[in-house]
C-alpha positions in Angstrom: 90.1 29.3 -28.6 89.9 32.7 -26.9 86.5 33.1 -28.2 85.1 29.7 -26.9 86.5 30.5 -23.6 84.7 33.8 -23.6 81.5 32.0 -24.4 81.9 29.5 -21.8 82.4 32.1 -19.1 79.5 34.3 -20.3 77.1 31.1 -20.4 78.3 30.2 -16.7 77.7 33.6 -15.7 74.2 33.6 -17.0 73.3 30.1 -15.5 74.6 31.6 -12.1 72.4 34.6 -12.3 69.2 32.8 -13.6 69.6 30.4 -10.7 68.7 33.0 -8.2 65.5 34.8 -7.4 64.3 37.2 -4.5 66.3 39.0 -1.8 68.9 37.2 0.1 68.2 37.2 3.7 69.1 35.0 6.8 66.9 33.6 9.4 68.9 35.3 11.9 68.0 38.9 10.1 64.4 37.8 10.4 64.6 36.9 14.0 65.7 40.4 14.8 62.3 41.9 13.6 59.9 42.7 16.6 56.4 43.4 16.8 56.2 47.3 17.0 59.1 48.4 14.9 58.5 50.8 12.1 58.3 49.7 8.4 61.7 51.5 8.1 63.0 49.4 10.6 61.8 46.4 8.9 63.4 47.5 5.7 66.7 48.3 7.5 67.0 44.6 8.6 65.6 42.8 5.8 66.0 44.7 2.8 63.6 45.0 -0.3 60.7 42.6 0.2 60.0 40.3 -2.8 56.3 41.4 -2.6 54.0 43.5 -0.4 50.5 42.5 -0.5 47.4 44.9 0.7 45.1 43.5 2.9 42.0 44.5 4.8 44.0 44.8 8.1 47.1 46.1 6.6 50.0 44.8 4.7 51.9 41.6 4.2 55.7 42.0 3.5 57.1 38.6 1.8 60.7 38.1 1.6 61.6 34.9 -0.4 64.9 33.7 -1.9 65.7 30.7 -4.0 69.0 29.6 -5.5 69.7 26.5 -7.8 72.1 25.1 -5.2 70.5 25.8 -1.8 66.8 25.7 -2.3 64.2 28.2 -1.3 63.2 30.0 1.8 60.6 32.8 2.8 59.3 34.6 5.7 56.6 37.3 6.1 55.8 40.2 8.4 52.4 41.7 8.9 52.2 45.5 9.2 49.5 48.1 10.0 49.8 51.7 10.1 53.5 51.7 9.4 54.3 49.4 12.1 55.1 45.5 12.4 52.2 43.6 14.2 53.0 40.0 13.5 56.3 38.3 13.0 57.0 34.7 12.0 58.0 32.2 14.6 61.6 30.8 13.5 63.1 27.8 15.3 66.4 28.3 17.0 67.8 25.6 14.8 67.4 28.0 11.6 69.4 30.6 12.9 73.2 30.1 12.0 75.5 29.7 14.8 78.9 31.5 14.8 81.8 29.6 14.2 84.3 29.4 17.2 86.8 31.1 15.1 84.5 34.4 15.2 
């Protein structure tokens, strides 16, 4: 019986971990990134990018996160010479509002 419970718990953990990909982020975090910030500041706000692509005019930092339960989302930032040159438009409806208790 204990062995079956152990296997069930292990299987549940594997399913949960397999259901996530990328770096978790919020659109609120992404909206804090501004043109002119350094790549270090971008990293401080957003964390590790899912992918960095080199381009003729700089780099594209892509953040993507997917879970089995809440779907997928992604944002990208363009950088050149260590500075953010383009940020995505994020509608205000995408940014979570604080609850009245906070």
